[in-house]
C-alpha positions in Angstrom: 54.6 -131.7 47.4 55.1 -134.7 45.1 57.1 -134.3 41.9 53.9 -134.6 39.8 52.0 -132.1 41.8 55.0 -129.6 41.6 55.0 -130.1 37.8 51.3 -129.3 37.6 51.6 -126.2 39.8 54.6 -124.9 37.8 52.7 -125.5 34.5 49.9 -123.3 35.8 52.3 -120.6 37.1 54.5 -120.6 34.0 51.9 -120.0 31.3 52.7 -121.5 27.8 56.5 -122.0 27.6 57.1 -119.3 30.1 60.2 -118.2 28.2 60.6 -115.2 25.9 63.6 -116.6 24.1 65.2 -113.1 24.3 68.5 -112.5 26.1 68.6 -109.1 27.6 71.9 -107.7 29.0 72.3 -104.9 31.4 74.2 -101.8 30.4 78.0 -102.2 31.1 77.9 -99.7 34.1 74.8 -101.4 35.6 76.3 -104.8 35.2 79.5 -103.6 36.9 77.5 -102.3 39.8 75.6 -105.5 40.1 78.8 -107.6 40.3 80.6 -105.2 42.6 77.9 -104.7 45.1 77.1 -108.5 45.1 80.7 -109.0 46.2 80.6 -106.2 48.7 77.2 -106.9 50.2 78.2 -110.0 52.3 81.1 -108.0 53.8 78.9 -105.1 54.7 76.3 -107.5 56.2 78.9 -109.2 58.4 80.5 -105.9 59.5 77.1 -104.5 60.5 76.0 -107.7 62.4 79.4 -108.1 64.1 79.7 -104.5 65.2 76.1 -104.2 66.4 76.1 -107.7 67.9 79.3 -107.1 69.8 77.7 -103.9 71.4 74.6 -105.8 72.3 76.7 -108.4 74.0 78.6 -105.8 76.0 75.3 -104.3 77.1 73.8 -107.7 78.1 71.2 -107.2 75.3 72.3 -110.1 73.1 68.8 -111.6 73.5 67.5 -108.8 71.2 69.1 -110.7 68.3 66.5 -113.4 68.8 63.8 -110.8 68.3 65.6 -109.2 65.3 65.7 -112.4 63.3 61.9 -112.8 62.8 61.5 -109.1 62.4 64.2 -109.1 59.7 62.5 -112.0 57.8 59.1 -110.4 58.1 60.6 -107.0 57.1 62.1 -108.6 53.9 58.7 -110.2 53.1 57.0 -106.8 53.5 59.6 -104.9 51.5 59.3 -107.5 48.7 55.5 -107.2 48.7 55.5 -103.4 48.6 58.1 -103.2 45.8 56.3 -105.9 43.8 52.9 -104.3 44.2 54.3 -100.8 43.3 56.0 -102.2 40.1 52.9 -104.1 39.1 50.5 -101.2 39.8 52.1 -97.9 39.1 54.2 -96.1 36.4 55.1 -97.7 33.1 58.1 -99.3 31.4 58.8 -95.8 29.9 59.0 -94.1 33.3 62.5 -92.6 33.7 64.9 -94.6 35.9 62.4 -97.0 37.5 60.7 -98.0 34.3 63.5 -100.0 32.7 65.1 -101.2 36.0 62.1 -102.0 38.1 58.7 -101.8 36.3 59.7 -103.6 33.1 61.2 -106.8 34.8 58.1 -107.2 37.0 55.6 -106.6 34.1 57.5 -108.9 31.7 57.7 -111.6 34.4 53.9 -112.0 34.2 54.2 -112.6 30.4 57.3 -114.8 30.5 57.5 -116.1 34.1 60.3 -118.5 33.4 62.8 -116.0 32.1 63.9 -115.5 35.7 65.2 -119.1 35.7 67.8 -118.2 33.0 69.5 -115.6 35.2 72.7 -116.3 37.1 73.0 -115.5 40.8 74.3 -111.9 40.2 71.7 -111.1 37.6 69.1 -112.5 40.1 70.1 -110.5 43.2 72.3 -107.7 41.8 69.7 -105.0 41.6 68.8 -105.4 45.3 72.5 -105.4 46.3 72.9 -102.1 44.5 70.1 -100.6 46.7 71.4 -102.3 49.9 74.9 -100.9 49.5 74.2 -97.3 50.5 71.8 -98.5 53.3 74.3 -100.8 55.0 77.0 -98.2 54.5 74.9 -95.7 56.3 74.3 -98.2 59.1 78.1 -98.5 59.6 78.5 -94.8 59.6 75.8 -94.4 62.3 77.4 -97.1 64.4 80.7 -95.2 64.2 78.9 -91.9 65.0 76.9 -93.2 67.9 79.0 -96.2 69.2 77.3 -96.9 72.5 73.6 -96.9 71.6 72.0 -100.3 72.2 68.8 -99.1 70.5 70.8 -98.2 67.3 72.6 -101.6 67.4 69.2 -103.4 67.5 67.9 -101.3 64.6 71.1 -101.9 62.6 70.8 -105.7 63.1 67.1 -105.5 62.0 68.0 -103.5 58.9 70.9 -105.8 58.1 68.7 -108.9 58.4 65.9 -107.3 56.4 68.4 -106.4 53.7 69.7 -109.9 53.6 66.2 -111.3 53.3 65.3 -108.8 50.6 68.5 -109.6 48.6 67.7 -113.4 48.8 64.1 -112.8 47.7 64.6 -113.0 44.0 66.5 -116.3 44.4 63.6 -117.7 46.4 61.3 -116.4 43.7 63.4 -118.0 41.1 63.2 -121.4 42.9 59.4 -121.1 42.9 59.4 -121.1 39.1 62.1 -123.7 38.5 61.2 -127.2 37.6 64.3 -128.6 39.2 65.7 -127.2 42.5 68.2 -128.7 44.9 67.1 -130.9 47.7 68.0 -128.1 50.2 65.8 -125.6 48.4 63.0 -128.1 48.2 63.2 -128.7 52.0 63.1 -124.9 52.6 60.0 -124.6 50.4 58.2 -127.5 52.2 59.0 -125.9 55.5 57.6 -122.6 54.1 60.8 -120.8 55.1 61.1 -119.6 51.5 58.5 -118.9 48.8 56.6 -122.1 47.9 55.3 -122.7 44.3 51.7 -123.5 45.3 51.5 -120.4 47.4 53.0 -118.2 44.7 50.6 -119.6 42.1 47.9 -117.4 43.5 49.7 -114.3 42.4 49.9 -115.6 38.9 46.2 -116.3 38.8 43.6 -113.8 37.5 43.1 -111.0 38.7 46.8 -111.0 39.5 46.4 -108.5 42.4 47.2 -110.5 45.5 50.0 -112.4 47.2 52.7 -109.8 46.3 55.1 -110.8 49.1 57.7 -113.2 47.6 60.4 -113.7 50.3 58.4 -116.5 52.0 54.8 -115.2 51.6 54.2 -115.3 55.4 52.5 -111.8 55.3 50.2 -112.5 52.3 47.2 -113.9 54.2 47.2 -111.0 56.6 47.7 -108.3 54.0 45.0 -109.9 51.8 42.6 -110.1 54.8 43.0 -106.4 55.8 43.0 -105.4 52.1 46.3 -103.6 52.7 47.2 -102.9 49.1 43.7 -101.9 48.0 43.5 -99.5 50.9 46.9 -98.1 50.0 45.8 -97.6 46.4 42.7 -95.8 47.6 44.8 -93.5 49.9 47.2 -92.7 47.0 44.3 -92.0 44.7 43.0 -89.5 47.2 46.2 -87.6 46.7 46.0 -87.9 42.9 48.3 -90.8 42.4 46.5 -93.2 40.1 47.3 -96.8 39.2 48.6 -97.5 35.7 45.3 -99.2 34.7 43.3 -96.1 35.7 45.7 -93.8 33.8 45.4 -96.1 30.7 41.6 -96.2 30.9 41.4 -92.4 31.0 43.7 -92.1 28.0 41.7 -94.6 26.0 38.4 -92.7 26.7 40.1 -89.5 25.5 
């Protein structure tokens, strides 16, 4: 993509100025957890991959890592899509716990898409590191509890790689909105290894209900084709779980 084409695409994604001009800061405890887990995450990731990888090597199953890598990347893309869809579609910014920490950032992103570009690295990936911490800690515990299971080692590597892809997702998402990115990031975008601005533009286009996956977007064409999220919404509606739009429509009629 040429520089002029990229500028035009970003102009369409980042409606108006794209910035709110408001600086929001996390609560002190939340900020501490973001910084602490952002430092701990790489250590947990390396420990999990080394321990599980060493076991696979001993069992002559090292080839499974070649299978785990694409599964981990696709897993991260799927997780990002499901979380993104859920935050855009359900609950409200006033919902306890998930409202301020999950729903509000995603909803505000559609109004001020460039605000994400003002975040530093920890503010960008910190929330996911907080969630990944107990998951990777559990993986280490299971490897200690069942130290000779090749199947568990394979699952642990898949989980670790999925966690890494998910942690990196918001940085890839941030790059897709930035006017200037490094040459390295630009090459990754051109190779479609990370989220590319033209692809992501479709999510920021009315009716704003597709292309939810934002790690690299590989799964978006498939999920759109099989109407994955619409079918999931219909299934949840069958069990009485309604989208935020349907709840608001009912309240307005009343």
